[in-house]
Structure formats: C-alpha cells, structure tokens
C-alpha positions in Angstrom: 0.0 0.0 0.0 1.1 3.5 -0.7 2.0 6.0 2.0 -1.3 7.8 1.5 -3.5 4.9 0.4 -5.5 5.2 3.6 -6.6 8.7 2.6 -9.4 9.7 0.2 -7.9 10.0 -3.3 -9.9 13.0 -4.5 -10.7 16.3 -2.8 -13.1 18.4 -4.9 -13.7 22.1 -5.0 -17.5 22.5 -4.9 -19.5 25.6 -4.4 -16.7 27.7 -2.9 -15.4 25.1 -0.5 -13.2 22.1 -0.3 -15.2 18.8 0.0 -12.9 16.4 1.9 -15.1 13.3 2.3 -13.7 10.9 4.9 -10.5 12.9 5.5 -10.1 16.6 6.4 -7.4 18.7 4.8 -5.9 19.4 8.2 -5.7 15.7 9.1 -3.2 15.0 6.3 -1.6 18.4 5.8 1.5 18.2 8.0 2.5 14.7 7.1 1.9 15.3 3.4 3.8 18.6 3.3 6.8 17.3 5.3 7.1 14.3 3.0 6.4 16.1 -0.2 8.9 18.8 0.4 11.8 16.4 0.3 10.3 14.2 -2.4 9.6 17.2 -4.6 13.2 18.5 -4.2 14.5 15.0 -5.1 12.2 14.8 -8.1 13.2 18.2 -9.4 16.9 17.3 -9.0 16.3 14.1 -10.9 14.7 16.0 -13.8 17.5 18.5 -13.9 20.1 15.8 -14.0 18.2 14.1 -16.9 18.0 17.4 -18.8 21.7 18.1 -18.3 22.5 14.6 -19.5 21.1 15.2 -23.0 21.7 18.9 -23.4 25.3 18.7 -24.5 24.5 16.1 -27.2 22.1 18.3 -29.0 22.5 21.7 -30.7 20.5 24.5 -28.9 17.3 24.3 -30.9 14.3 26.5 -29.8 11.4 23.9 -29.6 8.6 26.5 -29.3 7.0 27.3 -32.6 7.1 31.1 -33.4 3.4 31.4 -33.9 2.8 29.8 -30.5 5.1 32.3 -28.9 3.5 35.2 -30.7 0.1 34.1 -29.6 1.1 33.6 -26.0 3.2 36.7 -25.6 0.0 38.7 -25.7 -1.2 36.8 -22.6 1.8 37.3 -20.4 1.2 40.8 -19.1 -2.6 40.3 -18.5 -1.9 37.0 -16.6 0.8 38.6 -14.5 -1.6 41.5 -13.6 -4.3 39.0 -12.5 -1.9 37.1 -10.4 -0.7 40.3 -8.7 -4.4 41.3 -8.1 -5.1 37.8 -6.7 -2.1 38.0 -4.3 -2.0 41.8 -3.5 0.8 41.4 -0.9 2.7 38.8 -2.9 2.6 35.0 -2.8 5.3 34.6 -0.2 3.4 36.9 2.3 0.2 35.1 1.5 1.7 31.7 2.4 3.1 33.1 5.6 -0.1 34.6 6.8 -2.7 32.0 5.9 -3.9 28.5 6.8 -3.6 25.4 4.7 -7.2 25.4 3.7 -7.0 29.1 2.6 -4.0 28.3 0.5 -5.9 25.6 -1.4 -8.9 27.8 -1.7 -6.8 30.6 -3.3 -5.4 28.2 -5.8 -8.8 27.0 -6.8 -10.1 30.5 -7.1 -7.2 31.4 -9.3 -8.0 28.9 -12.0 -11.1 30.5 -13.4 -9.5 34.0 -13.2 -6.5 32.9 -15.3 -8.6 30.8 -17.6 -10.8 33.7 -18.5 -7.8 35.9 -18.9 -6.4 33.4 -21.4 -9.6 33.3 -23.3 -10.5 29.8 -22.4 -14.2 29.3 -23.1 -14.7 26.0 -21.3 -13.2 26.6 -17.8 -11.8 23.4 -16.3 -13.2 22.0 -13.1 -10.7 22.0 -10.2 -10.1 18.8 -8.4 -7.5 18.2 -5.6 -6.1 14.8 -5.0 -4.1 13.4 -2.1 -1.0 11.8 -3.7 0.0 8.2 -3.6 3.8 7.5 -3.4 4.3 7.5 -7.2 2.4 10.8 -7.5 4.1 12.8 -4.8 6.4 14.9 -7.0 3.6 15.7 -9.4 2.1 19.2 -9.0 -0.9 18.4 -11.1 -2.2 17.7 -14.6 -4.9 18.8 -17.1 -7.3 16.0 -18.1 -8.6 17.1 -21.4 -11.1 14.3 -21.7 -12.9 15.3 -18.5 -11.9 19.0 -18.7 -10.5 18.8 -15.2 -7.5 20.5 -13.7 -6.3 17.9 -11.1 -3.9 19.4 -8.5 -1.8 17.9 -5.8 -3.4 18.9 -2.5 0.0 18.5 -0.8 1.5 21.2 -2.9 -1.6 23.5 -2.7 -1.5 23.5 1.2 2.3 23.6 1.5 3.8 26.2 3.8 6.9 26.1 1.7 6.8 29.3 -0.4 8.7 27.9 -3.3 6.5 24.8 -3.5 3.4 26.9 -3.4 4.8 29.2 -6.1 5.4 26.1 -8.2 1.8 25.1 -7.7 0.7 28.5 -9.0 3.1 28.0 -11.9 1.6 24.6 -12.6 -1.8 26.2 -12.9 -0.4 28.5 -15.7 1.2 25.5 -17.4 -1.9 23.3 -17.3 -4.2 26.1 -18.5 -2.0 26.6 -21.6 -2.9 22.9 -22.2 -6.6 23.7 -21.7 -6.2 26.5 -24.2 -4.4 24.3 -26.7 -7.1 21.7 -26.5 -9.8 24.4 -26.9 -8.1 25.4 -30.1 -7.9 21.8 -31.3 -11.6 21.2 -30.6 -12.6 24.4 -32.4 -10.5 23.4 -35.4 -12.0 19.9 -35.5 -15.5 21.3 -35.3 -14.9 23.8 -38.1 -15.2 26.8 -35.7 -13.1 29.9 -35.8 -9.5 29.5 -34.5 -8.5 33.1 -35.1 -8.9 34.1 -31.4 -6.2 31.6 -30.4 -3.6 33.1 -32.7 -2.5 29.7 -34.0 -2.3 28.6 -37.6 -4.1 25.4 -38.7 -0.8 23.6 -39.3 0.2 24.2 -35.6 -3.1 23.1 -34.3 -2.8 19.9 -36.4 0.5 19.2 -34.7 -1.1 19.7 -31.3 -3.9 17.3 -32.2 -1.4 14.7 -33.4 0.6 15.2 -30.2 -2.5 14.6 -28.1 -2.7 11.1 -29.4 1.0 10.5 -29.6 2.0 11.9 -26.3 5.5 11.2 -24.9 5.8 10.9 -21.1 8.8 12.1 -19.2 9.6 8.5 -18.2 9.9 7.5 -21.9 12.3 10.4 -22.8 12.8 13.6 -20.8 14.3 15.3 -23.9 11.4 14.4 -26.2 8.8 15.1 -23.4 10.0 18.7 -23.1 10.4 19.3 -26.9 7.0 18.0 -28.0 4.6 20.8 -29.1 2.1 20.6 -26.2 4.8 20.7 -23.5 7.3 23.1 -25.2 4.7 25.8 -25.5 3.4 25.3 -21.9 6.9 25.3 -20.4 7.8 28.4 -22.4 4.8 30.3 -21.2 5.3 29.2 -17.6 9.0 30.3 -17.7 7.9 33.8 -18.9 5.5 34.3 -16.0 7.6 32.6 -13.2 9.9 35.6 -12.5 6.8 37.6 -11.5 5.8 35.1 -8.8 7.1 36.8 -5.6 
C-alpha cells in the first residue's frame, strides 16, 4: 500500500469550499507537506540531471513554434496582472499569513480567473487529490477528456513558499494545455480559431501530439520538446519571474 493509500484520493472544489469526504485537509496536511517537500526536491533534481545529461548532445534548438510564442506573448502581461491582483501582498506573504485550507482555496479561485484571462471558453473544473507514493512529486495535470485540472493537495496547502509558487506556476502551465485543447476542438468542429492566434498547421501538430504523447519516463528530452509541452513550459517560464 502507498503512503497515502488510507486517505481519500480526490478532494473536490465544490460551491466555494473544499469537500474532503472521509478525511479533512488538516488531518493530512502536516505529514503530506513534510514528506512532499523532500520528495519534490529529489524529483526536481532528478529531472534537472536528466536534462543536463542530454543537453550537450544536441544543438541549442528552440522547440517552441514562433506562432505559439507570438500568440502567448499577448497573454503574459494580463496574466501577471491578474496574479498580482489575486495575491496583492505577494505569494510569499500570503503563504506566511494563511492557513492550509485558505491556500488551497486561493489556488482553486485562481483557476477561473486565469482561464478567463487566457480566453478559455470551457473553464476546467478544479479537483484536488491526495497523492500516492508515485504521484508525490507531481504538482498536477490537465485531463482534457474530463476538462478537469487535477492538482496535488499536498502542494496546494504547503507552507513552503517555493513549492506553493510552483503550484501557481503549474496552474499556468496546465491552463495553456486547456487553451491548446480548446483550439484543437474548435479546429476539428470547423469553428473559428482566429482568437487563439494559432495557424491550422500548428493546431494539427497539437492534435497529433495529443494522441502520440511522450511521457517524461519515456524520454525527458522528447517530453520537453513535443509541441504541447514546449509551449506550456515556455509560457510558464515567462511568468515565473513575477511570482514573488
């Protein structure tokens, strides 16, 4: 059994509150956060080591398509402004001054704000989960089939400022995926894609990538360079310096 297998697996955000089911957020917060802090650090170091391993073998090629960058550059300032409005005293101060539940609530409230700013029509549902051992370094993921943004509760309640900032950054990353999928669905349905700023050829690549997705375990290099992830990582990197 996993470390957290005795806990409820999903914690949903419903009607402005966290629904915990058989386990309260406070019951699992301290153990989860203490464990995840070290696990996350180890996981990030593992990924960095993998990236450094393949970097010297390849020429420095920019994997993000120019039209994707051009479309996303228009979103950077509005998104940064919304984050600053959402955390008026800064993210670090917010983490210091709030409870675990308030931190998770703030993340959940941020999702529709940023989604609307990005022009996402079908705003994803937020669902927190308590991680199993193999999920503990994951900050979250966007499930395009269910249109759900699934976020790691351990990260969302963490009192570690850098982990919490990374959770905010994950929201940005995953909402780029929601935006990508929105463009793909519009393209497939013959609807206008002009508002996304993508060309049909790029959306075709995104659609192909959806069904031929490369996981990080299969190849860290290919994972980062595939169209879906390259764009999301690029956008995330542009906003990250503003997370204070």
